[in-house]
Structure formats: C-alpha cells, structure tokens
C-alpha positions in Angstrom: 16.1 -16.9 -21.9 16.8 -15.8 -18.3 13.8 -14.1 -16.5 14.0 -12.0 -13.4 10.6 -11.4 -11.5 9.8 -8.5 -9.0 6.8 -7.7 -7.0 5.5 -5.1 -4.5 2.6 -5.4 -2.3 0.5 -8.3 -1.1 1.1 -11.9 -0.8 -1.3 -12.5 -3.7 1.0 -10.7 -5.9 3.7 -13.1 -4.6 1.6 -16.0 -5.5 0.9 -14.9 -9.1 4.8 -14.3 -9.6 5.4 -17.9 -8.7 2.6 -19.2 -11.0 4.2 -16.9 -13.9 7.7 -18.5 -13.0 6.7 -21.9 -13.3 4.7 -21.1 -16.5 8.0 -19.8 -17.9 9.9 -22.7 -16.9 7.4 -25.1 -18.4 8.2 -23.2 -21.8 11.9 -23.6 -21.4 13.1 -20.3 -19.8 15.0 -19.8 -16.6 14.4 -17.9 -13.5 17.1 -15.7 -12.3 17.6 -13.8 -9.2 20.1 -11.6 -10.7 18.8 -8.6 -12.5 22.1 -8.2 -14.6 21.6 -11.7 -16.1 17.9 -11.1 -17.3 16.8 -10.7 -20.8 13.1 -10.3 -19.4 11.9 -8.7 -16.3 8.4 -9.0 -15.1 7.1 -6.6 -12.5 3.9 -7.2 -10.3 2.9 -3.7 -9.3 0.8 -2.4 -6.3 -1.4 0.5 -5.8 -3.0 -0.1 -2.3 -1.7 3.4 -1.4 -0.4 6.3 -3.0 2.9 5.4 -1.6 2.8 2.0 -3.1 2.0 3.9 -6.4 5.2 5.9 -6.1 7.3 2.8 -5.2 5.9 0.9 -8.2 7.0 3.7 -10.4 10.5 4.0 -8.8 11.0 0.2 -9.2 10.2 0.4 -13.0 12.6 3.2 -13.6 15.3 1.7 -11.3 15.0 -1.7 -13.2 15.2 0.0 -16.6 18.2 1.9 -15.4 20.0 -1.1 -14.1 19.5 -3.3 -17.1 18.3 -1.2 -20.1 18.7 -4.1 -22.4 15.9 -6.4 -20.9 12.4 -6.3 -22.0 10.3 -5.0 -19.3 6.5 -6.3 -18.7 4.4 -4.5 -16.1 1.4 -6.2 -14.4 -0.6 -5.8 -11.1 -2.9 -2.9 -9.7 -0.7 0.1 -10.4 -0.5 -1.0 -14.2 -4.3 -1.6 -14.3 -5.4 1.6 -12.7 -2.9 3.6 -14.4 -2.4 1.7 -17.7 -1.6 4.9 -20.0 1.0 6.3 -17.4 2.7 3.1 -16.8 2.9 2.4 -20.6 4.7 5.7 -20.9 7.4 5.1 -18.4 11.0 4.5 -20.0 11.7 0.9 -20.9 8.2 -0.6 -20.4 7.4 -2.8 -23.3 4.2 -4.4 -22.3 1.3 -3.8 -19.9 -0.7 -6.7 -18.7 -3.8 -5.8 -16.7 -5.0 -7.7 -13.7 -7.9 -8.9 -15.9 -5.5 -10.7 -18.4 -3.0 -11.9 -15.7 -3.8 -15.5 -16.4 -2.6 -15.0 -19.8 0.6 -13.1 -18.9 3.2 -15.5 -19.9 1.5 -16.3 -23.3 0.9 -12.6 -24.0 4.6 -11.8 -23.1 6.0 -14.4 -25.4 3.7 -13.7 -28.3 3.6 -9.8 -28.2 7.4 -9.4 -27.6 8.2 -12.1 -30.1 10.2 -14.0 -27.5 10.9 -17.7 -28.6 9.9 -20.7 -26.5 12.2 -23.7 -26.2 9.8 -26.7 -25.3 12.5 -29.1 -26.0 14.5 -27.6 -23.0 11.6 -27.1 -20.8 12.6 -27.8 -17.0 10.7 -29.0 -14.4 9.2 -26.1 -12.1 10.1 -26.1 -8.6 13.6 -25.3 -7.0 14.7 -23.1 -9.9 11.9 -20.7 -9.4 11.0 -20.5 -5.7 14.1 -21.6 -3.9 16.3 -19.4 -6.3 14.5 -16.6 -5.2 14.9 -17.3 -1.6 11.7 -18.6 -0.9 10.8 -21.5 1.5 7.2 -21.1 1.6 4.7 -21.0 -1.4 1.9 -18.4 -1.8 -1.0 -20.2 -3.3 -3.7 -18.0 -4.9 -7.2 -19.4 -4.2 -9.5 -16.5 -5.2 -9.3 -13.0 -6.6 -11.6 -9.8 -6.4 -13.9 -8.7 -3.8 -17.6 -8.0 -3.8 -17.3 -5.4 -1.1 -16.5 -1.7 -1.3 -14.8 -0.4 1.8 -14.6 3.4 1.1 -10.9 3.6 1.4 -10.1 0.5 -0.8 -8.9 1.0 -4.5 -8.0 -2.8 -4.7 -11.8 -3.7 -5.6 -11.6 -1.5 -8.4 -8.2 -2.8 -9.5 -9.1 -6.4 -9.0 -12.7 -6.8 -10.0 -15.4 -9.3 -9.2 -14.8 -12.6 -6.8 -13.5 -15.5 -8.7 -12.6 -18.7 -6.7 -10.4 -21.5 -8.0 -11.8 -25.1 -7.9 -10.7 -26.9 -4.9 -9.2 -29.8 -6.9 -7.1 -27.2 -8.6 -5.7 -25.9 -5.3 -5.1 -29.3 -3.9 -3.3 -30.3 -7.0 -1.0 -27.2 -7.0 0.0 -27.9 -3.2 0.5 -31.4 -3.8 3.0 -30.6 -6.9 4.7 -27.8 -4.5 5.3 -30.5 -1.9 6.7 -32.8 -4.3 9.2 -30.0 -5.3 10.2 -29.7 -1.7 7.9 -26.9 -0.3 6.9 -27.6 3.2 4.5 -24.6 3.8 1.8 -23.2 1.6 0.0 -19.9 2.2 -3.6 -19.5 1.1 -4.0 -16.0 -0.6 -6.8 -13.9 -2.0 -8.2 -10.5 -2.1 -11.3 -11.6 0.1 -10.0 -14.9 1.2 -13.0 -15.3 3.6 -15.3 -15.0 0.6 -13.7 -18.1 -1.0 -16.3 -20.2 -2.8 -19.1 -17.6 -3.0 -19.2 -17.9 -6.8 -18.8 -21.8 -6.9 -21.1 -23.1 -4.1 -18.2 -23.8 -1.7 -16.5 -22.0 1.3 -13.2 -21.5 3.2 -13.8 -24.3 5.6 -14.5 -26.7 2.9 -11.3 -25.7 1.0 -9.1 -26.1 4.0 -10.7 -29.3 5.0 -10.0 -30.8 1.6 -6.3 -29.4 1.5 -5.7 -31.2 4.9 -7.4 -34.3 3.8 -5.8 -34.8 0.4 -2.3 -33.3 0.8 0.6 -34.1 3.0 2.3 -30.5 3.2 3.4 -30.2 6.6 2.3 -26.7 7.1 -0.6 -24.9 5.7 -1.2 -21.0 6.7 -3.6 -18.4 5.6 -2.9 -14.7 4.2 -4.8 -11.6 5.3 -8.4 -12.5 6.1 -11.3 -9.9 6.5 -12.9 -10.5 9.9 -16.3 -11.4 8.6 -18.2 -14.3 7.0 -16.1 -16.9 8.6 -18.0 -20.1 8.2 -19.1 -22.3 11.2 -16.4 -24.6 12.5 -13.6 -22.3 11.2 -11.4 -22.0 14.2 -12.0 -25.8 14.9 -9.9 -26.4 11.9 -6.9 -25.0 13.9 -6.9 -28.1 16.1 -5.0 -29.8 13.3 -1.5 -28.9 14.0 -0.7 -28.6 10.2 -2.9 -25.4 10.2 -0.6 -22.7 11.4 -2.4 -20.7 14.4 -2.0 -17.2 13.0 -4.3 -14.8 11.3 -3.8 -11.5 9.9 -7.2 -9.9 10.5 -7.3 -6.3 9.2 -9.1 -4.3 11.9 -8.6 -0.8 10.3 -9.8 1.2 13.3 -10.9 0.5 16.9 -13.8 3.2 16.6 -17.3 1.9 15.4 -18.3 5.3 14.0 -14.8 5.3 12.0 -15.5 1.6 10.9 -19.1 2.8 9.7 -17.6 5.6 7.6 -15.2 3.0 6.2 -18.1 0.7 5.3 -16.3 -2.1 7.1 -18.6 -5.1 8.0 -17.2 -6.0 11.2 -18.0 -3.9 14.4 -15.4 -3.7 17.2 -17.4 -6.1 19.6 -17.8 -8.8 16.8 -13.9 -8.4 16.2 -13.3 -9.1 19.8 -15.3 -12.1 19.8 -13.4 -13.6 16.8 -10.2 -12.9 18.6 -11.3 -14.4 21.7 -12.5 -17.4 20.1 -9.3 -18.0 18.3 -7.4 -17.4 21.5 -9.4 -19.9 23.6 -9.5 -22.6 20.9 -5.6 -22.7 20.4 -3.1 -21.5 22.8 -0.6 -18.8 21.7 -2.8 -18.1 18.7 -1.2 -15.0 17.1 -3.6 -12.2 15.9 -1.9 -9.5 13.7 -3.7 -6.6 11.9 -3.9 -3.5 9.9 -4.8 0.1 11.3 -5.4 3.2 9.3 -4.6 6.3 11.1 -6.3 9.6 10.2 -9.2 8.5 8.3 -11.2 11.5 7.1 -13.3 12.9 10.1 -11.4 11.0 12.7 -11.9 13.2 15.9 -9.9 13.0 18.8 -12.4 11.1 20.6 -12.6 8.4 17.8 -8.9 8.2 17.9 -8.7 7.6 21.7 -11.5 5.0 21.4 -9.4 3.3 18.9 -6.2 3.4 20.6 -7.9 2.1 24.0 -9.5 -0.6 22.1 -6.4 -1.7 20.4 -4.5 -1.6 23.7 -7.1 -3.8 25.4 -7.1 -6.2 22.6 -3.6 -6.6 21.9 -1.9 -7.8 18.8 1.3 -9.8 17.9 2.0 -7.2 15.2 0.3 -3.9 13.7 0.7 -2.7 10.0 0.2 1.0 10.5 -1.1 3.3 7.5 -1.5 7.0 7.6 -4.7 7.7 5.3 -4.0 9.0 1.9 -6.7 9.4 -0.4 -7.0 7.2 -3.5 -8.9 8.8 -6.5 -11.8 6.5 -7.5 -12.6 5.5 -3.8 -15.6 7.1 -2.0 -13.4 8.3 1.0 -11.3 10.6 -1.4 -14.3 13.0 -1.5 -15.2 12.7 2.2 -15.1 16.1 4.3 -12.8 16.5 7.4 -9.5 15.5 6.3 -7.1 15.1 9.1 -4.1 17.4 9.2 -0.8 15.6 8.4 0.9 16.6 11.7 -1.9 15.1 13.6 -1.5 11.9 11.5 2.0 11.7 12.1 1.5 12.3 15.9 -1.2 9.6 16.1 0.8 7.1 14.0 4.0 7.6 16.4 1.5 6.7 19.4 0.2 3.6 17.7 3.9 2.6 16.5 4.9 3.0 20.2 2.0 0.8 21.6 2.4 -1.9 18.8 6.0 -2.3 19.9 4.9 -3.0 23.4 2.0 -5.2 22.5 4.5 -7.1 20.1 6.9 -7.7 23.1 4.2 -8.6 25.4 3.1 -11.4 23.0 6.7 -12.5 22.4 7.2 -12.8 26.2 4.2 -15.0 26.6 5.8 -17.5 24.1 9.4 -17.4 25.7 10.4 -21.0 27.1 7.8 -22.9 24.9 8.7 -25.5 22.3 7.9 -24.8 18.7 8.4 -26.3 15.3 10.5 -23.8 13.2 10.9 -24.0 9.3 14.3 -22.6 8.7 14.5 -20.3 5.8 17.4 -19.6 3.2 17.9 -16.0 4.9 21.2 -16.3 6.8 24.0 -14.1 8.2 27.8 -14.9 8.5 28.9 -13.9 11.9 32.4 -12.7 13.0 33.4 -16.2 14.4 32.5 -17.9 11.1 29.2 -19.5 12.6 26.0 -19.0 10.4 23.0 -17.4 11.8 19.6 -19.0 10.3 16.2 -17.2 10.5 12.8 -19.0 10.4 9.4 -18.8 11.7 7.3 -20.5 14.4 3.8 -21.8 13.6 2.4 -18.7 15.1 4.6 -16.5 12.9 7.3 -15.4 15.3 10.6 -14.7 13.7 13.4 -16.7 15.5 17.2 -17.4 14.9 19.8 -19.7 15.8 23.5 -19.8 15.5 25.2 -23.1 14.0 28.5 -23.8 12.8 29.3 -23.4 9.0 29.0 -27.1 8.6 25.5 -27.4 9.7 22.9 -26.8 7.0 19.3 -26.1 8.3 17.6 -24.4 5.2 14.2 -25.7 4.5 14.2 -28.1 7.5 11.5 -28.1 10.1 13.2 -28.6 13.7 11.7 -28.3 17.2 13.3 -25.7 19.2 12.9 -23.8 22.6 12.4 -20.1 22.4 14.9 -18.7 24.9 15.7 -15.0 24.8 14.3 -11.7 22.9 16.7 -10.0 20.6 16.2 -6.7 18.6 13.9 -8.2 15.8 13.9 -12.0 16.5 13.7 -14.6 19.2 16.9 -16.5 19.9 16.4 -20.4 19.8 18.0 -23.5 21.1 17.7 -26.5 19.0 16.7 -29.5 21.0 
C-alpha cells in the first residue's frame, strides 16, 4: 500500500508525520510524494488560527477531490477541536485525535481493515524523509503546555505536558543519522518546559544529545522565552548546535503582554536576546508578533513597533489577531477594527523586511557551513541552482553545472550577494 502524508502548521506536526511514515514502512507499506499513487492519505491538521482551520478544511476537500479512491485519515489540532465537523467532511474515513496520535498507525490499519505486510517491511529512512524532499528531521521531544496564554488554542488541543525520555530521543537521532540525516530539529509545544514532568530540563537533553550522538547539526524549533535553564546559551559554543532561535515575542508592549498572559516582559526578552548575541556572533533571533490584539491602543502599538525596531530580528512571522472560540481573549472587550489591523500589519511587514535585510548584510562576506537541500531550480543555461541554510538559518543558493550533486552535503561557502529571497554564495 502506498501512503501519502500531508501536514499544515508547526514543526511538531512535521515531526509526527515522519514518525508515522517510519512506522508505516516498518509494517511493509510505502511512502509516496505523489497523491495520485496513494491508496491512503494521512493529514496532520492545524488550528492555531482561524485561517489555519480554513486551510485544513480546504486541504481535506482538495485531497479527496484529487484522489477520491484513497482512504483519508485526519489528525491534528483541527480534527481534535472540531472532531464532529471534520468527520462529516466528504471523504474522511477516520479521525485520530491528538490524544491518540501515538496509536495512529495501529488505529488506521485496524479500523480501516488495511492489511500489513511484515514480510515486506522496509528499513525506514530515505524512502520516507528524502522522498518527501526533506534533508532535516524534526524530532518531537515533548507535547502539551501547562500555561494558558489568552489567545492560544493549542493548549486546549494538545493537553498537558508530556516529555520523552532522553534515551529515546538520543536513539531516534542516532537512527536518523545512520539513515543519512545530517540535521535534527528538536520540537515541542513548550520546548523550554522539556523535562518538567520527568525531573529533567532542556540543557540536560541537549547535552546528552551532543555527547551521545554524532549528527553534525542540531537545531531547536520554536522556544518560549522563559524558563530557559542556567547555562543554556553556553551550549551554543558547541558548533554542532545551530546559532538560531525562534523566540515568540507576540507584542513589544508590556500592557498587551499582560493581557495575553505572557510570562516574559520586554526587558526580560531583551536580556535574553542580548545574551544570545554576545555569546555567539551572528546569532539569529526570529520571532512571532500578533497585530491587533483586543484593546491594543495606538500608544501600545507604537510602543510595540518601536521596541521591535530597536531590538531587531532576522525574520518576523506576523499574525493579525483573530478570535479563537475556547480561548479567554475571544471574550475580551475592545476588538481592533480590521482596517486598523491591516494598516498595522503592513507597517510591521515593511519594518520586518528592513530588519531582515540589515541582518543579512551583517553576514555578507563571512564563511558559513551550508547544508544543501533537495530543492533545486534548472536555469536557462542548464546549470542547477541549489538551495540550503547556514547554521544561523539564512537561506542561500549557488549555481553549479548539472553534473555536480550537492544534495544533503554540508559545504563551507562564502556569503557574497543578496538576491530577492536568498543569499548568493561562493563554494570554496
């Protein structure tokens, strides 16, 4: 049986997708990147915003329309929060809630009466990850969050915090490295809270991974800017730990942060960023910002804008606030008008572009190790353009002749010139 896997949303969803892919392979099934070849489709849905809910429903409908013969299984946050609605969508054969994700493969094969073929089982690895165009593996180390930011529905969808044992994570990364993966990305709903339920912490986890694996590159997914253990930034002196963090700020106004029930004030956030940048040169800090949170005044918006401009970020994900039923903020007074949210969002997008360009310029002419990915372009002259990422997560490209294979190689390059959406590099 050929299985097609799709996901929306966070890197945690991507990590879960790969776990399922390898489990299906171990039971004798194949992974295909072509929807038309699949007899089974697995969708890991998202509900972080109302737009994500809309996209999840659109994806389900589109996949059923394009391959109506395939069995369709839907999991993830949209399916968990809107189970009855998702189950009624045309073509959906099975809903697997977040609470049952660990049993998704078994439930799918059993409840849909799909035969396993253990005699034909394959070794997980290239067939699952590389066939889906992935050169880095997302490794889920924890799930759930014990905090309740007033805008966030993910806590409701994901439940309480649950951490994986360190040895399990180490074993998974070693297995991935053996299969040819050169970069692992640690992911979780509340990554900084890793170990709160098992008497451990994020520093211990990373230390053990660096000590007990040989994978060349270790990266972290989105990390809330609080509860970072002592010695956290000292870990980045190990060149295998990539100098990039995505730290969601959400607002640069302390009064807005208070209404959001965020646990990090602007001054604390500034100190974290400063420590990162002074510990490791060219450390890249990226972030999330919510525009138009209920009650956001013009003064609060200006405070936020000025703070973001002073601090600087390598990239900003910008979200216009939309109420999510089941969250506290959905009932807050003072909704911000759509045209005002749109104006503020454009302001911030313009600033984000300037800040990103400034950070890129600061990196020009430096040498960096790049992991080249499978994404390529064929140019008019027949050359191949490869894309990849520096350790501090700058997207780069280089042009080589068609006989040169770079995919999944790490090479030292010099960052030369800035193009529209990447940095051109020179291979040394």
